[in-house]
C-alpha positions as CSV (number, residue, x, y, z in Angstrom):
1,M,-30.4,-29.0,-37.0
2,T,-26.9,-27.8,-36.4
3,G,-25.4,-24.4,-36.9
4,K,-24.9,-21.2,-35.2
5,M,-28.0,-19.4,-33.8
6,R,-28.7,-16.0,-35.3
7,A,-29.4,-13.0,-33.2
8,P,-33.1,-12.4,-33.0
9,Y,-34.5,-9.4,-34.9
10,A,-34.6,-6.2,-33.0
11,P,-38.1,-5.1,-32.0
12,F,-39.6,-2.7,-34.6
13,R,-40.1,0.0,-31.9
14,L,-36.4,0.6,-31.4
15,D,-34.7,3.6,-32.9
16,G,-31.5,3.3,-34.8
17,E,-29.1,3.5,-31.8
18,A,-31.2,1.1,-29.8
19,K,-31.3,-1.4,-32.7
20,T,-27.5,-1.2,-33.0
21,A,-27.2,-1.9,-29.3
22,W,-29.7,-4.8,-29.6
23,R,-27.8,-6.5,-32.4
24,R,-24.4,-6.0,-30.6
25,V,-25.6,-7.3,-27.2
26,A,-27.8,-10.2,-28.6
27,K,-24.9,-11.4,-30.8
28,G,-22.5,-11.2,-27.9
29,M,-24.8,-13.2,-25.7
30,I,-25.4,-15.8,-28.4
31,D,-21.6,-16.0,-29.1
32,V,-21.0,-17.0,-25.5
33,G,-24.1,-19.2,-25.2
34,L,-26.1,-17.1,-22.9
35,W,-29.0,-15.9,-25.0
36,H,-32.5,-16.9,-23.9
37,D,-35.8,-15.5,-25.1
38,L,-36.7,-14.5,-21.6
39,Y,-34.2,-11.7,-22.0
40,R,-36.0,-10.1,-24.8
41,S,-38.0,-7.5,-22.8
42,T,-35.2,-6.7,-20.5
43,L,-32.8,-6.2,-23.4
44,E,-35.3,-4.1,-25.2
45,I,-35.7,-1.7,-22.2
46,L,-31.9,-1.7,-21.8
47,C,-31.4,-0.7,-25.4
48,V,-34.0,2.0,-25.3
49,T,-32.5,3.5,-22.2
50,Y,-29.1,3.3,-23.7
51,S,-30.3,5.2,-26.8
52,H,-31.9,7.9,-24.5
53,W,-28.5,8.2,-22.7
54,L,-26.7,8.7,-26.0
55,D,-29.2,11.4,-27.0
56,A,-28.9,13.2,-23.7
57,E,-25.1,13.1,-23.9
58,Q,-25.3,14.6,-27.4
59,R,-27.6,17.4,-26.2
60,A,-25.3,18.1,-23.3
61,Q,-22.3,18.5,-25.6
62,E,-24.3,20.8,-27.9
63,A,-25.6,22.9,-25.0
64,G,-22.1,24.2,-24.2
65,P,-22.1,26.2,-21.0
66,D,-25.8,25.5,-20.4
67,Q,-25.4,21.7,-20.3
68,D,-26.2,21.0,-16.6
69,L,-29.8,19.9,-17.2
70,H,-28.8,17.6,-20.1
71,R,-25.8,16.3,-18.2
72,Q,-28.1,15.4,-15.2
73,E,-30.5,13.7,-17.6
74,A,-27.7,11.7,-19.1
75,E,-26.5,10.6,-15.7
76,T,-30.0,9.5,-14.8
77,Y,-30.1,7.3,-18.0
78,L,-26.6,6.0,-17.4
79,D,-27.6,5.0,-13.8
80,Q,-30.6,3.2,-15.3
81,V,-28.4,1.4,-17.8
82,R,-26.0,0.3,-15.1
83,G,-28.9,-1.0,-13.0
84,M,-30.3,-3.0,-15.8
85,V,-26.9,-4.5,-16.8
86,K,-26.7,-5.8,-13.3
87,E,-29.9,-7.7,-13.9
88,F,-28.1,-9.9,-16.3
89,G,-26.1,-12.5,-14.4
90,T,-27.4,-11.8,-10.9
91,S,-30.4,-14.2,-10.6
92,Q,-29.9,-17.7,-9.2
93,A,-30.9,-19.2,-12.6
94,E,-28.4,-17.0,-14.4
95,R,-25.6,-17.8,-12.0
96,A,-26.3,-21.4,-12.6
97,D,-26.1,-20.8,-16.4
98,V,-22.8,-19.0,-16.1
99,A,-21.2,-21.2,-13.4
100,H,-18.5,-22.2,-15.8
101,W,-17.3,-18.5,-16.0
102,L,-14.6,-17.4,-13.7
103,A,-16.2,-14.1,-12.7
104,G,-19.8,-13.9,-11.3
105,D,-20.4,-10.7,-13.2
106,A,-19.0,-12.0,-16.6
107,L,-22.3,-11.3,-18.5
108,A,-22.6,-7.9,-17.0
109,D,-19.0,-7.2,-18.1
110,L,-19.8,-8.5,-21.6
111,L,-22.9,-6.3,-21.8
112,R,-21.0,-3.2,-20.7
113,G,-18.3,-3.9,-23.2
114,L,-20.8,-4.5,-26.0
115,L,-22.9,-1.5,-25.2
116,F,-20.1,0.9,-24.7
117,A,-17.8,-0.4,-27.5
118,P,-16.9,2.3,-30.0
119,V,-19.0,2.3,-33.2
120,T,-16.8,2.4,-36.3
121,S,-17.4,5.0,-39.0
122,G,-18.4,2.3,-41.4
123,G,-21.7,1.8,-39.5
124,E,-22.8,-1.0,-37.3
125,Q,-20.5,-3.6,-35.7
């Protein structure tokens, strides 16, 4: 059977922001030929953590002058997201898969771009 692979359904446990991130990242990985089912769990954790980061950022903005605790929480989540993004494209097997790419961190760059891409007012991308 020929044709383009569709992004796998987001796990039901994900909230709205995490599902949006899942669809965005999974589609991007498929588009560049890097999707593998072995990434499902890691991507799920990444998307959940990303959603927590968004929530903490929102609470920090709403807290005004008392935002330090929320800002610290947001930074913790952002550090976790950054760490997880590095997991994509750093294993020996992954480097073999992306050997045709010019940059060794091309997938990590893709994930950063997909996760932190602005969301349009019309909904999901």
